[in-house]
C-alpha positions, 0 to 999 in steps of 0.5 A: 695819378695823384701821388702821396706827399712826403707828409702823407707817406710819413703819416701812413708809415706811422699809422702802419707802425702803430698797427703792427706794434699793436698786433705784435703786442697782442701776439706776445700777450697770447704767447705769454698767456699760452706759455703760462697756461702750458706751464700750469697744466704741466705742473698740475699733471706732475702734481696729479701723478705725484698724488697717485704715487703717494696714495699707492705707497701710503695704502701699502704702509706696513711694519718696518724691517726693524719692527717699527710701526708703519707710521713714524711721523704724521705732521701737517706737511710731512709724513713718514711711513714704511712701505715696500714701494719698489716691490722687492720684498723689503720695506723702505722708510718713505718721507714726503715733505714740503720744504728744504732741510738746512744744517747749521754748525755754530761754535762758541767758546768761553773761559775762566781764570778763577779757581773753580770758576764758571763761564757761559755761552748762549745760542739764539736766533737759530730757529727759522723753520721746523726743528729736526735735530739739535746736538751740542758737542762740548770740549774743555781744556785747562787744569784738569789732570786729577779726578777731582778736577772736572767740569759740570755742564749745565743747560738752562740751569739743569745739569746735563753732564760732567767732563774730564772726571777721568782721562784728561791732563793738565793744560794739554793745549788741546781740547779734551773730554769731548761729549755730545748731548742731544738738546732737541727738546730744549732748542724748541724755543730757539734759545740755549744757555750753557754753563761750564762750571769747574770744580774747586780744584781747577785752579792755577795757584802755587804749584799748579800749572798755568794754562796759556793756550789761547790766553791765561785761564784755569779752564775754557770750554768749547760748545759746537751746536749742530742744528738741522731744520726744515724751511717751508718751500714750494717743492713737495719732496720724497725721501727714501731710505732702504734697510741695511745691515743685520739687524736692519737699520735705516741710516739717515745719511743714506736718504735719497731725496727727489722732487715730486712736484713744484709750485705747491702753495698749501696754506692748509695742511697737505696731510690730514688724518682720520680715525675708523669713524671718519673723525678728523684727528688733531691730537698728535700722538693719536695720529700715529696709533688711530689713523685709518684714513688719510687725506692728501691735499695739494694746492698748485699754482705756477705764479700766484700773482697771475691767473688762472687761479690755484688748482686743488687736488685731493685724494683719500687713502685708506691704510690697508694694514692699519684696519681694525679686524 
């Protein structure tokens, strides 16, 4: 019986190795494909359950416990409404939204050493998403011990308030006269320019105190900007606030947020709004008052760079308590 030579044996082993590598590679591809398809299937099922729950809750939208209209906000990718979602007889504030809310705290200071002088600060580059809230806390320190020694605060050239007309002392060595201003509307363009303008009696001349806390000055001001904005992501989330107190309120800091579904890839809106005639509503204020029918639309894909292609789900919801009699 003829035996294999060493060369022939090596060739057979090499060919066998190539065959095994090909088989293993094919199995690996099948495994990855199957695993991806399973993940995509789970994501679709999750999204479908989310839409079913959402439609059920929206359908029952009603007036809030505080008397609020059933629809509070009607955006393309955020919808806020009131509904008794847990059937406890009390109406919850419900928010469905695509994205992540981030909070920023930015601080700047300025000073003047001139009698009746002014100083300026600017905030820019902070807006990277959809603005939810914007407030600025302003404090001052300096020669501010009399009722004719005060500081006017301006935003983009418009006066928004006055600090230290009462209750402040000369060169206290600590911040005084703090006031908080809502600057949501002015912050929409991503730029805020503030000016602190001291009255003419704010000075450090003969017989006046010299302020040296943090360096010689007649007046200095601190601006603390608090920004909340939403950055679009791939997770559709749900926020729920239960009513509390008497009269009832919905405290924002008590919102409980959960993820409804991941891998949402919407370019078109998630929410669309229609009037009693089935006409799409594009003018925002009308969305709050004229909406009778909503379309909920989700595009789901675990990985947009791989097949299968995106999966689309949609549902139409009639808001029962907003029907015209």
